[in-house]
N, CA and C atoms as an extended XYZ file, in Angstrom:
213
Properties=species:S:1:pos:R:3:atomname:S:1:resname:S:1:resid:I:1 pbc="F F F"
N         9.711      -58.897       90.270 N   MET     1
C         8.662      -58.988       89.292 CA  MET     1
C         8.367      -60.463       89.045 C   MET     1
N         7.101      -60.819       88.995 N   ALA     2
C         6.699      -62.202       88.743 CA  ALA     2
C         6.742      -62.485       87.249 C   ALA     2
N         7.354      -63.605       86.911 N   VAL     3
C         7.462      -64.018       85.520 CA  VAL     3
C         6.946      -65.447       85.415 C   VAL     3
N         6.056      -65.696       84.466 N   VAL     4
C         5.538      -67.039       84.225 CA  VAL     4
C         6.325      -67.623       83.060 C   VAL     4
N         6.942      -68.775       83.278 N   VAL     5
C         7.724      -69.430       82.234 CA  VAL     5
C         7.266      -70.870       82.073 C   VAL     5
N         7.447      -71.384       80.866 N   GLN     6
C         7.199      -72.798       80.601 CA  GLN     6
C         8.524      -73.401       80.154 C   GLN     6
N         8.949      -74.414       80.889 N   ILE     7
C        10.239      -75.054       80.669 CA  ILE     7
C        10.113      -76.139       79.607 C   ILE     7
N        11.100      -76.236       78.746 N   LEU     8
C        11.151      -77.304       77.757 CA  LEU     8
C        11.230      -78.652       78.485 C   LEU     8
N        10.516      -79.648       78.016 N   ALA     9
C        10.434      -80.947       78.695 CA  ALA     9
C        11.812      -81.538       78.993 C   ALA     9
N        12.735      -81.428       78.061 N   ALA    10
C        14.068      -82.009       78.238 CA  ALA    10
C        14.851      -81.330       79.370 C   ALA    10
N        14.498      -80.104       79.719 N   ASP    11
C        15.228      -79.354       80.740 CA  ASP    11
C        14.479      -79.256       82.065 C   ASP    11
N        13.334      -79.923       82.188 N   ASP    12
C        12.496      -79.765       83.367 CA  ASP    12
C        13.179      -80.220       84.656 C   ASP    12
N        13.858      -81.351       84.640 N   ALA    13
C        14.519      -81.841       85.858 CA  ALA    13
C        15.614      -80.872       86.306 C   ALA    13
N        16.390      -80.376       85.361 N   LYS    14
C        17.448      -79.410       85.678 CA  LYS    14
C        16.833      -78.124       86.247 C   LYS    14
N        15.748      -77.656       85.630 N   ALA    15
C        15.085      -76.433       86.080 CA  ALA    15
C        14.498      -76.613       87.475 C   ALA    15
N        13.851      -77.736       87.717 N   TRP    16
C        13.224      -77.983       89.022 CA  TRP    16
C        14.271      -77.955       90.122 C   TRP    16
N        15.378      -78.616       89.900 N   SER    17
C        16.462      -78.635       90.881 CA  SER    17
C        16.974      -77.223       91.158 C   SER    17
N        17.170      -76.456       90.117 N   LEU    18
C        17.675      -75.096       90.255 CA  LEU    18
C        16.647      -74.189       90.941 C   LEU    18
N        15.392      -74.283       90.552 N   LEU    19
C        14.359      -73.423       91.113 CA  LEU    19
C        14.103      -73.702       92.592 C   LEU    19
N        14.265      -74.923       93.024 N   GLN    20
C        14.102      -75.242       94.445 CA  GLN    20
C        15.137      -74.514       95.292 C   GLN    20
N        16.298      -74.285       94.742 N   ARG    21
C        17.370      -73.615       95.490 CA  ARG    21
C        17.320      -72.103       95.370 C   ARG    21
N        16.801      -71.562       94.275 N   HIS    22
C        16.962      -70.144       93.973 CA  HIS    22
C        15.699      -69.293       93.974 C   HIS    22
N        14.541      -69.867       94.061 N   SER    23
C        13.356      -69.043       93.872 CA  SER    23
C        12.217      -69.419       94.802 C   SER    23
N        11.596      -68.402       95.405 N   PRO    24
C        10.380      -68.665       96.176 CA  PRO    24
C         9.168      -68.647       95.248 C   PRO    24
N         9.262      -69.339       94.137 N   GLY    25
C         8.223      -69.298       93.112 CA  GLY    25
C         7.131      -70.312       93.336 C   GLY    25
N         6.395      -70.592       92.273 N   MET    26
C         5.265      -71.490       92.326 CA  MET    26
C         5.311      -72.412       91.114 C   MET    26
N         5.069      -73.697       91.335 N   ALA    27
C         5.015      -74.662       90.242 CA  ALA    27
C         3.562      -74.881       89.848 C   ALA    27
N         3.297      -74.852       88.552 N   LEU    28
C         1.968      -75.066       87.997 CA  LEU    28
C         2.027      -76.279       87.059 C   LEU    28
N         0.879      -76.774       86.588 N   PRO    29
C         0.900      -77.913       85.656 CA  PRO    29
C         1.644      -77.592       84.360 C   PRO    29
N         2.019      -78.634       83.651 N   ASP    30
C         2.636      -78.542       82.319 CA  ASP    30
C         3.967      -77.798       82.311 C   ASP    30
N         4.817      -78.064       83.305 N   ARG    31
C         6.164      -77.485       83.381 CA  ARG    31
C         6.134      -75.964       83.363 C   ARG    31
N         5.122      -75.395       83.992 N   THR    32
C         4.962      -73.946       84.063 CA  THR    32
C         5.286      -73.486       85.480 C   THR    32
N         6.047      -72.413       85.578 N   TYR    33
C         6.497      -71.907       86.876 CA  TYR    33
C         6.321      -70.397       86.937 C   TYR    33
N         6.020      -69.892       88.132 N   VAL    34
C         5.986      -68.455       88.387 CA  VAL    34
C         7.218      -68.165       89.237 C   VAL    34
N         8.130      -67.377       88.702 N   VAL    35
C         9.417      -67.133       89.354 CA  VAL    35
C         9.754      -65.646       89.316 C   VAL    35
N        10.837      -65.272       89.971 N   ASP    36
C        11.268      -63.875       89.945 CA  ASP    36
C        12.423      -63.696       88.954 C   ASP    36
N        12.857      -62.457       88.792 N   ASP    37
C        13.911      -62.154       87.823 CA  ASP    37
C        15.233      -62.847       88.143 C   ASP    37
N        15.537      -63.034       89.438 N   ASP    38
C        16.768      -63.729       89.803 CA  ASP    38
C        16.747      -65.176       89.325 C   ASP    38
N        15.587      -65.805       89.404 N   ALA    39
C        15.460      -67.187       88.926 CA  ALA    39
C        15.609      -67.253       87.411 C   ALA    39
N        15.083      -66.249       86.708 N   ILE    40
C        15.234      -66.205       85.246 CA  ILE    40
C        16.712      -66.142       84.888 C   ILE    40
N        17.444      -65.305       85.593 N   LYS    41
C        18.888      -65.178       85.348 CA  LYS    41
C        19.592      -66.511       85.605 C   LYS    41
N        19.241      -67.177       86.707 N   ALA    42
C        19.856      -68.470       87.039 CA  ALA    42
C        19.528      -69.527       85.979 C   ALA    42
N        18.281      -69.546       85.498 N   LEU    43
C        17.902      -70.495       84.444 CA  LEU    43
C        18.725      -70.265       83.181 C   LEU    43
N        18.870      -69.008       82.794 N   ARG    44
C        19.659      -68.693       81.587 CA  ARG    44
C        21.113      -69.103       81.757 C   ARG    44
N        21.702      -68.803       82.918 N   GLU    45
C        23.101      -69.158       83.177 CA  GLU    45
C        23.314      -70.663       83.160 C   GLU    45
N        22.288      -71.417       83.561 N   ALA    46
C        22.387      -72.876       83.580 CA  ALA    46
C        22.084      -73.501       82.219 C   ALA    46
N        21.667      -72.675       81.259 N   GLY    47
C        21.369      -73.203       79.927 CA  GLY    47
C        20.012      -73.867       79.814 C   GLY    47
N        19.113      -73.589       80.756 N   VAL    48
C        17.772      -74.162       80.718 CA  VAL    48
C        16.960      -73.423       79.660 C   VAL    48
N        16.320      -74.184       78.785 N   ARG    49
C        15.515      -73.586       77.720 CA  ARG    49
C        14.075      -73.424       78.201 C   ARG    49
N        13.528      -72.225       78.000 N   PHE    50
C        12.169      -71.941       78.448 CA  PHE    50
C        11.550      -70.859       77.580 C   PHE    50
N        10.225      -70.758       77.680 N   THR    51
C         9.477      -69.712       77.011 CA  THR    51
C         8.852      -68.829       78.075 C   THR    51
N         9.017      -67.527       77.937 N   GLU    52
C         8.382      -66.598       78.861 CA  GLU    52
C         6.929      -66.435       78.431 C   GLU    52
N         6.011      -66.811       79.306 N   VAL    53
C         4.590      -66.780       78.996 CA  VAL    53
C         3.986      -65.428       79.358 C   VAL    53
N         4.393      -64.898       80.502 N   SER    54
C         3.815      -63.648       80.979 CA  SER    54
C         4.772      -62.979       81.945 C   SER    54
N         4.688      -61.665       82.009 N   ARG    55
C         5.507      -60.895       82.942 CA  ARG    55
C         4.591      -59.850       83.550 C   ARG    55
N         4.595      -59.754       84.874 N   GLY    56
C         3.711      -58.789       85.523 CA  GLY    56
C         4.331      -58.226       86.782 C   GLY    56
N         3.831      -57.070       87.186 N   THR    57
C         4.364      -56.421       88.372 CA  THR    57
C         3.407      -56.458       89.542 C   THR    57
N         2.180      -56.791       89.307 N   GLY    58
C         1.220      -56.747       90.402 CA  GLY    58
C         0.213      -57.865       90.319 C   GLY    58
N        -0.812      -57.727       91.138 N   ARG    59
C        -1.868      -58.728       91.156 CA  ARG    59
C        -2.757      -58.574       89.930 C   ARG    59
N        -3.372      -59.675       89.501 N   PRO    60
C        -4.294      -59.577       88.375 CA  PRO    60
C        -5.463      -58.665       88.729 C   PRO    60
N        -5.992      -57.987       87.739 N   ARG    61
C        -7.108      -57.078       87.976 CA  ARG    61
C        -8.348      -57.568       87.252 C   ARG    61
N        -9.482      -57.351       87.878 N   VAL    62
C       -10.761      -57.618       87.238 CA  VAL    62
C       -11.144      -56.336       86.520 C   VAL    62
N       -11.586      -56.453       85.285 N   GLN    63
C       -11.922      -55.261       84.514 CA  GLN    63
C       -12.940      -54.424       85.275 C   GLN    63
N       -12.640      -53.148       85.449 N   GLY    64
C       -13.534      -52.236       86.135 CA  GLY    64
C       -13.307      -52.149       87.627 C   GLY    64
N       -12.429      -52.987       88.185 N   ALA    65
C       -12.153      -52.970       89.620 CA  ALA    65
C       -10.769      -52.385       89.868 C   ALA    65
N       -10.635      -51.681       90.951 N   LEU    66
C        -9.345      -51.170       91.358 CA  LEU    66
C        -8.559      -52.243       92.068 C   LEU    66
N        -7.227      -52.164       92.022 N   ALA    67
C        -6.389      -53.147       92.720 CA  ALA    67
C        -6.729      -53.121       94.206 C   ALA    67
N        -6.987      -54.273       94.791 N   GLY    68
C        -7.299      -54.383       96.209 CA  GLY    68
C        -8.777      -54.230       96.525 C   GLY    68
N        -9.586      -53.861       95.538 N   GLU    69
C       -11.016      -53.685       95.749 CA  GLU    69
C       -11.703      -55.040       95.771 C   GLU    69
N       -12.647      -55.220       96.679 N   ARG    70
C       -13.390      -56.470       96.744 CA  ARG    70
C       -14.364      -56.528       95.574 C   ARG    70
N       -14.436      -57.702       94.959 N   VAL    71
C       -15.362      -57.876       93.828 CA  VAL    71
C       -16.317      -59.013       94.102 C   VAL    71
């Protein structure tokens, strides 16, 4: 499951190092990362402070469109 988290500034270097080893995620601006549940567990075990911004199981949908439908 994809989880969007924002890392506290003081923990960003620690989180970046850990995420490079543990997650095939994505880095976004403002210390925001898209990671999987295993990475969330690793961040918690390492004591990295973060806020969960969003949690989703699939691709974003356009209102009125079915998943996978061209819009």
